N, C-alpha and C positions, 0 to 999 in steps of 0.2 A: 124584237118581239116585245110587246107591252104587257105588263103584268095587270090583269083587270082588277086587281084587288087594291090597286093603287090609284090615286088621284094625280092627274097631271095638269100642268098649265104651260102656256107657251114661254120659251126662252128667248133671251135677248142676246145680242151680240157682246162681246167683251167691251166694256166701257174703256175710256181713255185711261183712266187711272190704275186700270188692271192690266194694261198693255205693256209689254216690255219690248225691248229692242229687236229680239229675234222671234217675236210673236208671229208676224206675217208669214203665211204659209209658203215655203220655199224648199221643197224636197231636193235632197242631194247630200254628197259628202265633201267635206272639205277638213283642212288641217289648220288647227289654232296653234301657232307656234309658240314656243316657250318665250315669255315675255309679253304676251298679247294681253292687252286689258281691254274690256269690253267698254269702259267708261273711266274717266279719271279717279272717281272715288272708290272703285272697286280693286280687289286685289289681282295682281298679274299672275298668268299663269307659269308654274314652275317648270313645266316639261311640255312638250308637243303632245298635243291631243287631236284625236281624230273625232270629227264631230258629224254624225249621221243624223241629218235633219228631216222631221217629219216622215219617219220610216212607217209604213203602213204595217199593221199586224190583223190578221182577221181572226175574229172570235168564233167560238163553236156556233152561234146562230147566224154567221154571216155578217155580222156588224164589223165595220173597219174602222180601227182606232190608229192615232199616230203617236209615235214615241220619238223622243229626242235621245241619242245614244252619245255618251261622252266616254272613249276609251284611250289608254295610253298607246301613243303612236310606236314606240320602241317594243311592244309586248306581242308575242303570236297569240297567245290565248290567255284569257283573264277571267276571273268570276265577275259577276254582276250584282250590283245593288240597286233594287227598284225602289223609286219614291212614289207611291200611289196616292192621289188626291184629286179633287176638281179643281185645284188652284192652277190655272194655266201653266203648262211646263215652261214657259218663257217668261214668267212674272217676276224673276229674280231682280230684274232692272227696272221694275215698275214703280211709280210713285207710292202706290200702295204699300208695297213691301219695304221700301225706303222709309216710309212712313212710321211703320211698325218698328223697325229697328231705332228709329229717332225715338219713339216713345219710350221704349225700355231702356234706352241709354247704350245702345251698341253701335259701334263704328261700322258703317257699311264696308270698310276696308278690310274686315276680318274675313269677307268671303268674296267670290269672283263674280258674283252677279249671274252665274251659268247655274246656280243651285235652284231648285224648285223652293218656293216658300215652305219653310220648316223641314226641309230636306237636306241630304249630304251634298257637299260641295265638291264639283268634279275637280277642282284645282287640286285639293288635297288628296282625294281618293285615287284619282288617275296617276298621282305622283308615286303612289305606293301600290300600284299593281291592280286595280279595280276599274271596272267600267261602272258608270252612273247612268241610269235609264229612268228618264222622265217620262210619263206618258200623259198625254191628253186623254182622259178616260171617256167612256161612253157617254155621248152627248154634250161633251165639253170643247169648246172652240170649232176646231174643224173635224173633230171624230163625229162618226155617225151615230145614231140612236137616240134614245131617251134617257136622259141621265136619272139615277136613283141616289137616294141617301143613305149611307151606312146600312148595307144591306148584303145578304148572301149572294145577291146577283154580282155585286162588285167582287166578292170572293171567287166567284167562277170566272169572271172576267180576267181578274189579275192572274190566276192560275193558268189561264190560256196564253197570257201574254209571257209568263215566265216559261212555259214549255216551248214558246216559239223561240225566246232568246236562246234556250239551251241548245237549239238546233243550228244557231249561227256558228260560222266557222272561227269567229274571232273567241268564243265563249268556252270555257271549262266544262260548262253543264252545272256548275254550281252557282246557285242564286241566292242572295241574300234580300232583306227587306229593312228599311230604317226610315225613321223621321218621327216628328212629334205631332200630337193632335190628331188631324184627320188621317195623316200618314202612319199614326200608331193604330188607329182604329181599324183601317183597311187590312192590318197585317193579322189582326184577330181572324178576320173574316176569310182571308187568303189561306192562312195555315190550317183553318178547319177543312179547307178542301184538299189538303194534302197533295198539293203538285209534287209529282216525283223528284224534280230538280231544285225545289226550295229547300236549302240547306240550313238556314239560320234566320231568325227574326230579332228585331231590335224596336219593339214597342215602347217608346218615350212619352208617355203620359197620353192617355186616350180614353174615350167612354167605351164601355163593352156592351151597353144595353141602352138602346135609343129612347125606349120609354122611361126606364128609371132614372137615366142620366141626363136626358136632353129635354123630353117634352113633358114629362109628368113625374118630375122628382117628389117623392112623398105623396104621390097621388094629386098632386095640384097642377092644373094647367099653366104652367109657367113656360112660354113659348118664346120669350124675348130673344134668347140666343139662337133659336131655331129659325127664327124671321131673320136674325142677322146673316145666318149661314145660307138660308135659301134665297134671298134677296141679293146677297153680296157675293155669291159663288155659282157655280153651275150655269156660266154663260154659254151659250152655243146656238146652234141653228135650229134646234127642234124643240122638243118638250122637256120639261124637268118634273120632277116629283113634288107635289105640292104637300110638304109635311104639314104645313099649318092646317090645311084643310082636314087632313087625315087625323091629327091631334084633336080637332073639333069634333068630328064624326064618330071617333072611335075613342071614347075616353077611358075604356075598359082595356085590360090585357087580352089579346086576341091573337088570330093567326098572323095578321099583317106585322104586328109588333114582334111576336115570336120569331119572324123571319129576320128581324133587325137584331137578333142576339146570336152571336157566333156559337157553333158547336163546339164549346170548350174541351169536351171529352175525345174529340178528334183532333186536337191540337197537340201532337206529339215531338215536333221539330224544336231543337235547341233554342233557348230564348234568353236574351239579356233584356230584361225589363227595368225601365227607369220610371220613378214616381216621385211625388212630393206629396207633404201634408196641405198645401195651400191653395191647390187649385179647384175652386168649387164646381168646375165643370168635369174635370178630369180625374181627381183623386179616387173617387168611389170606383169608377171603372177600371182604373189601372190595377188598384188593389184586388179587385174581384178577379180580373184576369190573371193574376199572379196566383190566386188562391186556387182557381177552378181548372186551368189547363191542365193536360195530362202528361205534359213534357217531364221527363226524368231529368233531363240537363235544363235546369232553369236557374237564373240569378236574378236577384233584385238590388237595385240600389236606390236609395231614398236621398234625395238631395235636399238642400235648404234654401233654394232660390226660386227662380222661375224657368219655365222649360226652354225659353229661347236663349237666355245667357247660357243656361246649363248644357244645351245641346252643342253649342259653338265654342265651348270653352275648350282650350287646346288640350288640357290635360284629360278632359272627358273624351275627346275625340281620340286621342290616343289609347285611351282605355278601351273604347269601342273596337278599335283597330286589332287591339289583342284578340279579342272575341272572334273578329271575322277572319283574321289570319288563322287562327286556329280551325274554324269550321268551313271556311271558304277556299283557303289557300292550302289547308292540311299542315299548316307549320305546327311542329311539335314545341309549343312554346310553354309558358306557366300559366296559360289561361284557367285550366282545371284546378289549380291551387287558389283560385280567387274565392273568397268566401261566399257562399250561396246567398247570403244577405249582407248588404252594408247599408246601415240605417244611419239617420241623423237625429240629433236632440236639439230643439230650438231653445234658445234662451230669452230671446226677442230684447236683449241689451247688450248684444255684441259677444256673447259667449257660446255661441254655437258650436256643436261638435259634430263632425261629419266622418264619413268612412268607418263606422263602428261595425266590426264584424259580428255575425251571428250565424248560427246554422239555420234558422227559421225565423219568420215574422208572424207574430211578436215573438221577442226572444224567449226563451225557456224560463228566464227568470221572472218575466213579467207576470203578475199575479192579478187576476180580476177582483177588485175590491168594490165592495157597495158603500156608497155614501149616501145615506137617507136624508131626504128632505124633511125639514121641521118648519112648518108654516108659522108658528109663534115668533120663533127667534130668527126665522129666515137663515138658518145654517144649514150646513151639511154636515152629518157625524155618521162614524162607522157602527154606531148602535142605533138600532131602529127605534123610533120615540114610541112609548107604550100607549099614549093617547091620541086620538085622532084630532085634526085640525084642518082648516082650510086656508089656502091663499088664493085671493080672488082679484081679478081685474076685469074692468069694463072695456070692451074693444074699441069704443069710441071715446075713451077717456084718456088722459095723460098723468101717469104712465098707463100704457098698454101692455104691461109686462109684470112679472114678478121674479125676484132673484134670490139666490142662496148662495152663501159663502163658506168656504173652508180655508182654514189657516194652517200653514205647515210650519212645525217647530224644527224640523231637521230637513235637509235637503232630500227632495223628493222628485222622482222622474217618472213620467209616464210615457209608456211606449207600447202601442198597440190600438185596439179599437174600443172606444167609449161607446156606451149606449144608456139611453134612458128608459126607464120603466116606470110609467106614471099612472095614477089613476085619476081620471078627469070626469068631468061634468059640464055640459052647456046648459046655461040657464037663459031662457028667451030664445033658443035656436036649436035646431036637429043636427048641427054639424059643428066642426072646429078646425080651422087650419092652424096647426101649432108650428111654431119656430122655436129652436132651442140653440143655445150657444154656450160653449165653455170657453171663458176668458182667463188669461193670466193677469193678476194685479200686483203691482209692486208692494213693498212693505207699507207704503203710505195710501195703499187702496187706488191706485192710479192705474187704469187698464194699459197693459203693453201691447203694441203693435210693431211690425219690422216690414219694411220694404223688401220685396223679393226680386228687385231690378235694380241695376246700377244707377238708374236715373232716380235722383232725388231732388228736382228742382221744383218751383213753385207750381207749374202745371201739373206735376204729377201729384202734389199734394191737393189740389183741387179736384182732380177726378178720383182720389181715393178716399176722400173725407167720408163719403157714403157711395159705397160700390166699388167697381173695379177690382173686385176681390182677389184676382189673381196677381195683382201688382203689389198689394199690401196685404199681410197676414195680420188678422184680427182674432183668430181662434178658430176651433173646431164647431162646426154646425150640423144641424139636422132639420128635418121637417117632416110633417105627417099631416095628412087630410085625415081627422079621426074615423070618418065613413069607411075609410080605404084600410082600416087597421088589421085585416085578417092575415095572418101570418101563413106564409109558405113552409110547411113543416119540411118539405125536401130540401130547401135551399137555406133555411134558418139554421144559425149555430148559436151556441151559447154567447159568443161574442158578437155576432152580426146578424141582427134580425133582418128577415126578407118578407117582402108582402106579396101576395098573389096579385093584387090589383084587379081581380076578376069579378069583384061584386061590390055593391054599395050597401052599407049597414048604417042606417041614420040613427041617431039617438032619440029616446023618448024622454018626456019631462021627467027629471029627478033620476035618471038613469046613470049610473056611475060606471066606467068601463076602464079596463086596463089597457095601455097601448105600449108598445116598444118601437122607440125610434133610434135608428143607427145615425150616429155621429161619424163625421170624417176620422179617419185615424190619426193618432198624434204621435208626436215625439216631443216632449216639453218638460223642461226642467225647472222646478220650483226651489228657490234657495230659503233658508230660514228666515220666517217673518213674512214671506210672499203669501198671496191668496189665490184661490181658484174661485171664481164667481160662475154660477150656473144660471143661465137666464132662460126663462120660457115667456113666450110673447105671441101675441095675434098677428104680429107683422114681421116681414123680413128684416132681421136685425143688420144683415151685412150689406145689402143692395145689390146690384147686378154685378156679374163676373166681369164685364169690360165696360168702357165708357160709350155712351151712346145707345145703350140697349134698354128697350122698355122694362120698366121694373114690374114685376108681379105684386098685386095687392091682394092680401089675403080675403077669401069670402067669409067674413065673419059678421056676427051681429050678437047682441046681448052680453053676456057675461061668461068668463072662463073661470072654472073652478078647477084648482090643483089640490087633490086631498093628500094628506100626508098623516103618517103614523097610524098606529092600531091596526084594524083589518085593512087599512088602506095604505100600506107603506111603500109610498113612492121612493125610487132610488136612482142614482146616477151611478153607472158602474164605470170604474176607471182602471186602466191597465197600469198598475204600480210595479216599477222594477224593483225587484227585491236586491 
């Protein structure tokens, strides 16, 4: 069944680089014996595993999808963990996935190659009494139907698969979900459908609002990663959703985009959520999900690296097993004693702290503090300047930015949600694309950055000097198209402004307007003598999130004016840990 609100284009077969050793359609059940290794570079299996390949599941509308099931051979009944994404269920041995591991500096030997990209590894989980289920979702590889991207349709489809699995003779009827990125996003949508046998979820960094996180962050038509996702995934026999055409034709929030936001209020299942401060695609959405889901039993861990090394880290896998052991196996372990929040603070010079316990995020000791912009001195001060002034840049000049600096005399740690409240004016234009950034500077004024992945070779330097933001952290950023400044009173909080994106309000000549910009959450420590730099610019200050993605260029002309002091007291609000 095709949704007539959506736009579709023909799909194409899975390309060779995305094809794994087990991709060819070959239904049936076989046993992979302990010691089996699918290829020399991968981990061998520690136990005998029953492998049910290309098992058909019929969805509620009659569409048939295929799933691969890996389960321990020595167990009668086990719970299952589902990894839901459009990445082919057998891509773990593909050149593409091995290339990603190489890019971030992971050894392929830490996984068996039977795992779905960004998903749990059957070698580990089957050895601990779990089945792993890897579906080819609607419209992908050999599954029927037309594929959609991050949508409530996916939630319904996955709910159907979960209920089908629960009826299998090998299943205890308790199902969980796990995985990073797309595999995290699908968990929000599935949990919102409340399938009876979904017992726990583990969203590990993923968007939770396609409009705000993927195609129109800050109201800007930045579709570089959407193109990468659409053209580099969803390979199959039929049609796939054309998210690029939809983004171009539907620039305002409407029913189609609303359908790509999960019903957070309907998510009540226990959840172990993992986030970072440094993923410019996933951070906002993961924290939004944490804040808004209705689950009473929810945990948040904020790490200090990148999602793939973090997900496959041995200690983190063991930690996740404690969660699933409790909710899927019913083990009376110590999981409930786990702090509801474990956050990190970044030092950017080797002194990061992790696993800091708290009851909430931001921690109760974090105090929102206003640092006012002063245009003459280009400083940030906790006292609002009495007299007004202007900081101005021409968008076609160099520099096309203005910045403001605060120095810290004592150790200061920021933990929580920064936001910028600015009074701005466009001269020679009726709109402004604004980009903002909070940077840490050392005592000599040098910007500090840190790699989020183990790979630190020459190539990783090349791709992250400008761009590849998820591989190298340079600070907390935000953006807003000023004509889209209207606040959503229902969704906005004192800490995190949210915009309706349902109207366009152009600027008149000489008009000064106030705008609120949300920046990605931070955990950042400043030692005595170090500085914070706040930058406002007409261009993307960080570049793209991954290599090879087309960069968005702001739609600007004329000059941007940032008003400070007096009746136009612009400020940067920072969460200072007391």
